[in-house]
N, CA, C and O atoms as a DFTB+ gen file, in Angstrom:
268 C
 N C O
     1  1      78.168     -57.649       3.779
     2  2      77.265     -57.137       4.538
     3  2      76.397     -58.190       5.327
     4  3      76.112     -59.193       4.674
     5  1      75.992     -58.140       6.445
     6  2      75.281     -59.138       7.134
     7  2      73.896     -58.384       7.372
     8  3      73.768     -57.276       7.893
     9  1      72.974     -59.137       6.927
    10  2      71.441     -58.843       6.937
    11  2      71.053     -58.642       8.509
    12  3      71.211     -59.538       9.338
    13  1      70.549     -57.407       8.800
    14  2      70.203     -57.443      10.251
    15  2      68.867     -58.073      10.566
    16  3      68.463     -58.109      11.729
    17  1      68.100     -58.624       9.455
    18  2      66.909     -59.087       9.840
    19  2      67.212     -60.660       9.968
    20  3      66.918     -61.208      11.030
    21  1      67.814     -61.441       8.878
    22  2      67.926     -62.714       9.099
    23  2      69.168     -63.258       9.240
    24  3      69.333     -64.476       9.316
    25  1      70.228     -62.312       9.290
    26  2      71.525     -62.857       9.547
    27  2      72.465     -63.311       8.474
    28  3      73.637     -63.617       8.695
    29  1      71.840     -63.341       7.203
    30  2      72.477     -63.666       6.023
    31  2      73.725     -62.946       5.628
    32  3      73.633     -61.722       5.726
    33  1      74.842     -63.400       5.214
    34  2      75.855     -62.552       4.821
    35  2      75.916     -62.641       3.380
    36  3      75.728     -63.708       2.795
    37  1      76.219     -61.364       2.686
    38  2      76.208     -61.315       1.301
    39  2      77.124     -60.196       0.849
    40  3      77.368     -59.315       1.673
    41  1      77.629     -60.128      -0.291
    42  2      78.510     -59.065      -0.720
    43  2      77.655     -57.989      -1.561
    44  3      77.392     -58.221      -2.741
    45  1      77.251     -56.869      -0.959
    46  2      76.314     -55.986      -1.463
    47  2      76.926     -55.385      -2.734
    48  3      76.165     -54.772      -3.482
    49  1      78.132     -55.490      -3.033
    50  2      78.820     -54.807      -4.418
    51  2      78.363     -55.899      -5.510
    52  3      78.220     -55.452      -6.648
    53  1      78.137     -57.143      -5.337
    54  2      77.880     -58.016      -6.269
    55  2      76.316     -58.025      -6.583
    56  3      75.962     -58.692      -7.555
    57  1      75.481     -57.435      -5.945
    58  2      73.964     -57.558      -6.262
    59  2      73.829     -56.913      -7.452
    60  3      74.572     -55.962      -7.697
    61  1      72.917     -57.310      -8.317
    62  2      72.528     -56.742      -9.689
    63  2      71.630     -55.510      -9.313
    64  3      71.857     -54.396      -9.785
    65  1      70.653     -55.748      -8.489
    66  2      69.648     -54.706      -8.134
    67  2      69.772     -54.449      -6.650
    68  3      69.061     -55.058      -5.850
    69  1      70.679     -53.543      -6.270
    70  2      71.063     -53.162      -4.795
    71  2      69.960     -52.449      -4.080
    72  3      69.562     -52.738      -2.952
    73  1      69.510     -51.507      -4.828
    74  2      68.383     -50.642      -4.159
    75  2      66.909     -51.332      -4.302
    76  3      66.662     -52.407      -4.849
    77  1      66.080     -50.521      -3.731
    78  2      64.540     -50.964      -3.883
    79  2      64.056     -50.773      -5.250
    80  3      64.354     -49.731      -5.835
    81  1      63.327     -51.684      -5.836
    82  2      62.770     -51.498      -7.162
    83  2      61.540     -50.955      -7.019
    84  3      61.023     -50.560      -8.064
    85  1      60.811     -50.800      -5.827
    86  2      59.480     -50.590      -5.705
    87  2      59.277     -49.077      -5.107
    88  3      58.245     -48.439      -5.316
    89  1      60.209     -48.652      -4.458
    90  2      60.310     -47.371      -3.616
    91  2      60.051     -46.198      -4.509
    92  3      59.400     -45.269      -4.030
    93  1      60.430     -46.127      -5.610
    94  2      60.467     -44.924      -6.419
    95  2      61.699     -43.967      -6.453
    96  3      61.824     -42.996      -7.199
    97  1      62.542     -44.386      -5.564
    98  2      63.909     -43.655      -5.338
    99  2      64.957     -44.455      -5.865
   100  3      65.882     -44.730      -5.102
   101  1      64.982     -44.905      -7.108
   102  2      65.899     -45.775      -7.657
   103  2      67.289     -45.293      -7.730
   104  3      68.178     -46.120      -7.526
   105  1      67.599     -44.080      -7.991
   106  2      68.920     -43.494      -8.094
   107  2      69.332     -42.968      -6.661
   108  3      70.515     -42.921      -6.325
   109  1      68.427     -42.624      -5.938
   110  2      68.812     -42.186      -4.554
   111  2      68.442     -43.079      -3.350
   112  3      68.398     -42.694      -2.181
   113  1      68.218     -44.156      -3.735
   114  2      67.877     -45.304      -2.700
   115  2      69.232     -45.787      -2.031
   116  3      70.104     -46.234      -2.776
   117  1      69.423     -45.731      -0.861
   118  2      70.487     -46.083      -0.190
   119  2      70.447     -47.422       0.602
   120  3      71.377     -47.770       1.329
   121  1      69.374     -48.112       0.428
   122  2      69.023     -49.322       1.075
   123  2      69.675     -50.465       0.225
   124  3      69.610     -50.483      -1.005
   125  1      70.303     -51.407       0.967
   126  2      70.683     -52.758       0.120
   127  2      69.871     -53.747       0.632
   128  3      69.961     -53.967       1.840
   129  1      69.055     -54.426      -0.066
   130  2      68.068     -55.372       0.173
   131  2      68.766     -56.916       0.287
   132  3      69.539     -57.360      -0.561
   133  1      68.436     -57.477       1.228
   134  2      69.091     -58.860       1.451
   135  2      68.540     -59.703       0.323
   136  3      67.356     -59.513       0.047
   137  1      69.209     -60.603      -0.372
   138  2      68.804     -61.448      -1.408
   139  2      68.027     -62.576      -0.745
   140  3      67.270     -63.244      -1.450
   141  1      68.160     -62.862       0.641
   142  2      67.389     -64.085       1.243
   143  2      66.045     -63.658       1.512
   144  3      65.066     -64.279       1.100
   145  1      65.974     -62.455       2.295
   146  2      64.592     -62.214       2.885
   147  2      64.064     -60.849       2.405
   148  3      62.894     -60.532       2.615
   149  1      64.985     -59.984       1.714
   150  2      64.274     -58.891       1.211
   151  2      64.397     -57.594       2.036
   152  3      63.980     -56.518       1.608
   153  1      64.972     -57.739       3.207
   154  2      64.899     -56.627       4.142
   155  2      65.782     -55.599       3.568
   156  3      66.746     -55.904       2.867
   157  1      65.418     -54.190       3.901
   158  2      66.403     -53.235       3.338
   159  2      67.207     -52.850       4.434
   160  3      66.724     -52.500       5.511
   161  1      68.598     -52.910       4.161
   162  2      69.527     -52.590       5.083
   163  2      70.036     -51.355       4.973
   164  3      70.167     -51.062       3.784
   165  1      70.372     -50.525       5.688
   166  2      71.179     -49.299       5.529
   167  2      72.691     -49.397       5.850
   168  3      73.070     -49.654       6.993
   169  1      73.599     -49.176       4.763
   170  2      74.994     -49.378       4.988
   171  2      75.470     -48.582       5.958
   172  3      76.360     -49.026       6.684
   173  1      74.975     -47.281       6.148
   174  2      75.554     -46.180       7.144
   175  2      75.214     -46.468       8.627
   176  3      75.751     -45.851       9.547
   177  1      74.268     -47.466       8.809
   178  2      73.906     -47.872      10.164
   179  2      74.678     -49.060      10.646
   180  3      74.508     -49.540      11.767
   181  1      75.615     -49.567       9.684
   182  2      76.413     -50.707      10.226
   183  2      77.251     -50.388      11.535
   184  3      77.298     -51.156      12.496
   185  1      77.950     -49.090      11.459
   186  2      78.869     -48.729      12.513
   187  2      78.053     -48.650      13.780
   188  3      78.432     -49.231      14.798
   189  1      76.851     -47.884      13.734
   190  2      75.945     -47.876      14.800
   191  2      75.573     -49.161      15.337
   192  3      75.666     -49.279      16.559
   193  1      75.158     -50.179      14.644
   194  2      74.844     -51.356      15.249
   195  2      76.063     -51.999      15.717
   196  3      75.942     -52.597      16.787
   197  1      77.221     -52.015      15.159
   198  2      78.340     -52.634      15.744
   199  2      78.633     -51.955      17.068
   200  3      78.984     -52.638      18.030
   201  1      78.508     -50.686      17.154
   202  2      78.841     -50.104      18.631
   203  2      77.862     -50.575      19.595
   204  3      78.219     -50.815      20.748
   205  1      76.507     -50.745      19.175
   206  2      75.504     -51.133      19.970
   207  2      75.849     -52.571      20.485
   208  3      75.860     -52.866      21.680
   209  1      76.108     -53.362      19.546
   210  2      76.339     -54.821      20.119
   211  2      77.516     -54.942      20.753
   212  3      77.605     -55.899      21.522
   213  1      78.532     -54.163      20.630
   214  2      79.831     -54.047      21.550
   215  2      79.390     -53.712      22.963
   216  3      79.719     -54.383      23.941
   217  1      78.538     -52.507      23.012
   218  2      78.109     -52.107      24.256
   219  2      77.324     -53.179      25.163
   220  3      77.456     -53.356      26.374
   221  1      76.433     -53.880      24.223
   222  2      75.578     -55.040      24.896
   223  2      76.548     -56.001      25.451
   224  3      76.492     -56.255      26.654
   225  1      77.356     -56.515      24.764
   226  2      78.379     -57.536      25.159
   227  2      79.163     -57.023      26.338
   228  3      79.466     -57.860      27.188
   229  1      79.516     -55.848      26.507
   230  2      80.286     -55.440      27.590
   231  2      79.469     -55.391      28.894
   232  3      79.970     -55.582      30.002
   233  1      78.075     -55.100      28.657
   234  2      77.206     -54.932      29.744
   235  2      76.894     -56.430      30.343
   236  3      76.657     -56.675      31.525
   237  1      76.949     -57.436      29.197
   238  2      76.528     -58.619      29.694
   239  2      77.635     -59.287      30.329
   240  3      77.402     -60.085      31.237
   241  1      78.944     -59.025      29.915
   242  2      80.177     -59.491      30.729
   243  2      80.243     -58.825      32.113
   244  3      80.627     -59.445      33.105
   245  1      79.902     -57.695      32.139
   246  2      79.923     -56.893      33.579
   247  2      78.999     -57.576      34.582
   248  3      79.300     -57.886      35.735
   249  1      77.721     -57.783      33.915
   250  2      76.849     -58.388      34.803
   251  2      77.125     -59.746      35.371
   252  3      76.846     -60.106      36.515
   253  1      77.782     -60.551      34.318
   254  2      78.275     -61.991      34.673
   255  2      79.367     -61.813      35.790
   256  3      79.300     -62.557      36.768
   257  1      80.277     -60.961      35.718
   258  2      81.406     -60.809      36.718
   259  2      80.944     -60.440      38.050
   260  3      81.607     -60.796      39.024
   261  1      79.622     -59.602      38.229
   262  2      79.232     -59.068      39.443
   263  2      78.471     -60.224      40.147
   264  3      78.327     -60.115      41.365
   265  1      78.002     -61.243      39.566
   266  2      77.072     -62.209      39.929
   267  2      77.963     -63.236      40.795
   268  3      77.446     -64.239      41.286
């Protein structure tokens, strides 16, 4: 997984404490906190962010080709 805040790449399956220890939702917490910055990443949003990034890249390329 790549942290959306700091860009650090890590294996979320190797984290000892993958969820938030302070939120009170220990068993139902679906966030994976980055070991570097602590940002809570949502695994289910990875596909959406990937789609948005691809769309932004296509728009950039289209803008460059029209100039």
